[in-house]
C-alpha positions in Angstrom: 64.0 78.8 112.8 64.8 76.7 116.0 61.3 75.9 117.2 60.5 74.4 113.4 63.2 72.8 113.2 64.1 74.6 110.4 68.3 75.1 109.6 69.6 78.7 110.1 72.5 80.2 108.5 74.0 84.0 108.5 76.3 85.1 106.2 78.9 87.3 108.0 78.2 91.1 106.4 81.2 92.8 108.4 83.1 93.5 111.9 84.2 89.8 113.3 87.7 90.6 112.2 89.5 89.5 115.3 89.0 88.5 119.2 85.6 89.0 119.8 84.4 89.6 123.5 82.2 86.4 124.2 80.0 89.6 126.1 79.2 91.2 123.2 76.8 90.7 120.4 79.3 90.1 117.9 80.9 87.1 119.5 77.8 85.3 120.0 76.7 82.9 117.0 73.0 83.4 117.0 72.1 80.9 114.1 72.6 77.3 113.7 75.5 77.7 111.1 78.0 80.6 110.1 79.4 80.7 106.7 82.0 83.2 107.5 84.9 85.7 106.4 87.6 82.9 107.3 89.5 81.1 109.3 90.5 84.5 111.9 86.3 84.3 112.3 86.3 80.4 113.0 88.9 80.1 116.1 86.8 83.4 117.5 83.9 81.7 118.0 85.2 78.2 119.0 87.4 80.3 121.5 83.9 81.6 122.9 83.0 78.0 122.9 80.7 77.1 119.7 81.7 74.3 117.7 84.0 74.0 114.8 81.9 73.1 112.2 79.3 75.2 112.3 81.6 78.3 111.2 82.1 77.4 107.7 85.5 79.8 106.4 83.4 80.6 102.9 84.5 83.8 102.7 81.7 86.2 101.5 79.4 86.6 98.1 80.2 90.5 98.7 84.0 91.0 98.0 83.4 87.8 95.1 83.4 90.6 92.4 86.1 92.3 93.5 89.0 89.7 92.3 87.5 90.2 88.4 87.4 93.8 89.1 90.9 94.3 90.3 92.4 92.3 88.0 90.8 94.1 84.6 92.1 97.4 85.8 95.0 98.3 83.4 97.0 101.2 83.9 95.5 102.8 80.6 91.7 102.6 82.3 93.4 103.5 85.6 94.6 106.7 83.8 91.5 107.9 82.2 89.4 107.1 85.2 91.7 109.4 87.1 91.6 112.3 84.9 87.8 112.3 84.6 87.6 112.5 87.9 90.2 115.6 87.5 93.4 114.1 88.8 96.9 113.8 87.3 97.6 110.0 87.3 101.4 111.2 87.1 101.0 111.9 90.7 100.6 110.0 93.8 96.8 108.9 94.6 96.1 108.6 98.4 92.1 107.0 98.9 91.3 108.2 102.5 88.7 106.1 103.8 87.4 109.1 105.9 86.7 107.8 110.0 83.4 109.6 111.4 82.6 112.0 114.3 80.9 110.5 117.1 77.0 112.2 117.2 74.7 112.6 120.1 77.3 112.5 122.2 78.1 108.6 121.7 81.1 108.2 122.0 82.8 104.6 120.8 86.2 103.7 120.6 86.3 104.0 116.8 84.4 107.2 117.1 86.1 110.4 117.2 85.0 113.5 119.0 84.5 117.0 116.9 88.5 118.0 118.1 89.7 114.4 117.6 88.6 114.7 113.8 89.2 118.5 113.1 92.8 117.5 114.7 92.4 114.3 112.2 92.3 116.9 109.4 94.8 118.8 110.3 97.3 115.9 110.3 96.2 115.8 106.8 96.9 119.0 105.8 100.2 118.8 107.5 100.9 115.6 104.8 100.0 117.9 102.5 101.9 120.2 102.7 105.1 118.0 103.6 104.5 116.0 100.2 102.7 118.5 97.9 102.9 115.8 95.0 99.8 113.9 96.4 96.6 114.2 95.9 93.4 113.3 98.1 90.8 111.0 96.8 88.3 111.2 99.7 85.4 108.8 101.0 83.1 109.2 103.1 81.1 106.3 104.6 78.2 107.8 106.5 75.9 109.1 104.9 73.9 111.3 107.0 77.4 113.5 107.3 78.2 113.5 103.4 77.4 117.1 102.5 78.7 118.5 105.2 81.9 117.2 105.4 82.1 117.2 101.6 81.9 121.3 101.5 84.3 121.3 104.7 87.0 119.1 102.6 86.7 121.0 99.3 87.2 124.2 101.6 90.5 123.1 102.9 91.8 121.0 100.2 90.2 123.5 97.1 92.7 122.6 94.4 93.5 118.7 93.2 91.5 116.6 95.7 88.8 115.1 94.9 85.6 114.1 97.8 83.3 111.5 96.6 79.9 112.0 96.9 78.7 108.4 95.7 81.6 105.8 94.5 82.2 101.9 95.7 85.0 101.9 98.1 86.8 99.3 96.6 86.3 100.6 93.3 88.5 103.8 94.3 90.7 102.0 96.2 91.7 100.4 92.9 92.6 103.8 91.8 95.0 104.9 94.7 98.3 104.3 95.1 98.2 104.0 99.5 95.7 103.9 101.4 94.9 105.5 104.6 91.9 103.8 106.5 90.7 103.8 110.4 89.1 100.3 110.5 86.8 97.6 110.1 86.0 95.9 107.0 86.8 98.5 104.5 90.7 97.8 105.5 90.1 94.2 104.3 88.5 95.8 100.5 91.8 97.7 100.1 94.5 95.9 101.1 91.8 93.0 98.5 92.6 95.6 96.0 96.6 95.3 96.8 97.0 98.5 98.4 99.4 99.5 101.6 97.3 100.4 104.1 98.0 103.0 106.4 95.8 102.5 109.9 95.1 105.9 111.0 93.8 107.4 113.1 93.4 104.9 115.3 92.4 105.6 118.9 94.4 104.1 122.4 91.0 102.4 123.3 90.3 101.0 120.3 92.8 97.7 120.4 90.4 95.6 119.1 90.5 96.7 115.3 94.7 97.3 116.2 94.7 93.5 117.3 93.1 92.4 114.2 94.5 94.8 111.7 98.2 94.7 112.4 99.9 91.8 110.9 98.4 93.3 107.3 98.8 97.0 108.1 101.2 99.5 107.8 100.8 101.0 111.9 101.3 104.8 113.6 101.3 105.2 117.0 97.8 105.5 118.4 96.0 109.2 118.9 95.3 109.7 122.7 94.0 112.6 124.2 97.4 113.6 125.2 100.1 112.9 122.7 97.3 113.9 119.8 97.7 112.8 116.2 100.7 111.3 115.3 101.0 113.6 112.4 104.9 113.1 112.0 104.6 109.4 112.0 102.1 110.0 109.3 103.8 112.1 107.4 106.8 109.7 107.3 105.7 106.7 106.9 103.3 107.7 103.9 106.9 109.8 102.3 108.5 106.5 102.4 106.3 104.1 100.9 106.1 106.9 98.2 109.9 107.2 97.6 110.8 103.5 98.5 109.7 101.0 96.2 110.8 98.0 98.5 109.0 99.1 100.8 106.3 99.6 98.7 106.1 96.5 97.6 106.7 94.7 101.1 103.5 96.5 102.2 101.7 95.0 99.5 103.0 91.7 100.4 102.8 91.8 103.9 98.4 92.9 103.1 98.7 89.3 101.1 100.0 87.8 103.6 97.5 88.4 106.4 94.0 87.8 104.0 95.9 84.2 102.6 96.6 83.0 106.4 93.2 84.4 107.7 90.4 84.8 105.8 88.8 83.0 102.6 88.9 85.9 100.2 88.8 83.9 96.7 87.2 85.3 94.6 84.3 82.2 94.5 82.3 82.8 97.9 79.0 82.1 96.1 79.4 78.8 95.1 81.5 77.5 98.3 78.1 79.0 100.1 75.8 77.3 98.0 77.8 74.1 98.1 77.5 74.0 102.1 74.0 75.1 101.9 73.0 72.1 100.2 75.5 69.7 101.9 74.0 70.9 105.4 70.2 71.7 105.2 69.2 69.1 101.5 68.9 65.4 102.6 71.2 63.6 100.0 70.3 63.4 96.3 69.9 59.8 94.9 
């Protein structure tokens, strides 16, 4: 586009939630303009030397439908959906966004080794033993790991829990009472569902997502090779969120404040993006 004089725009789709390393590909603005999730990303790119006017905090059209769907979900409709899935609406539902086990030994700060993945599932088992009234609703994000791990979880949690082969992440988050999520845009999506999000598991090397999300989520200690999974802390915080309605409400408010202060998720991003495109790339109308 630069060579032919056509303005180029990027619509933010994922990642990019906090301090963007200027040495990484995510820390660069490749297009002329970025219509961004919100002010958090705008500030990060400005710190990296880019003009503030090139980053417009519109929110993302991919999330616009969430708000109507969230407001349309009545308690009765939620109960119907849970019953259809085989869950009991009278018992707490923990929606778990499953982390990734690294493939081909390419371990990043967010990827779990097979041993860490094993210990993570053991932590979920320990939580279930300590709080037997909870029900798990598991959601996988990696299609390549889907079938083997669904079978694995269905063997480990044979009664009263559901692992999803298909299903939209936000629509499933609406059905949970509490969310356990590891990182990335899924955290923001679950906060948009107005659910308390427990940030787990998080590796000690993953300071990026910790710093990005800590103001909006319930945090537990880092996973390290020395201390292992912070199982006791996850059990404690889940029990408190289930039993203490005031604590639960404050966790929801914390997430809402975080979204309001750092993002522009208001359900009208498509219109904002269209207005910005017209104002920036088209000649004034006479």
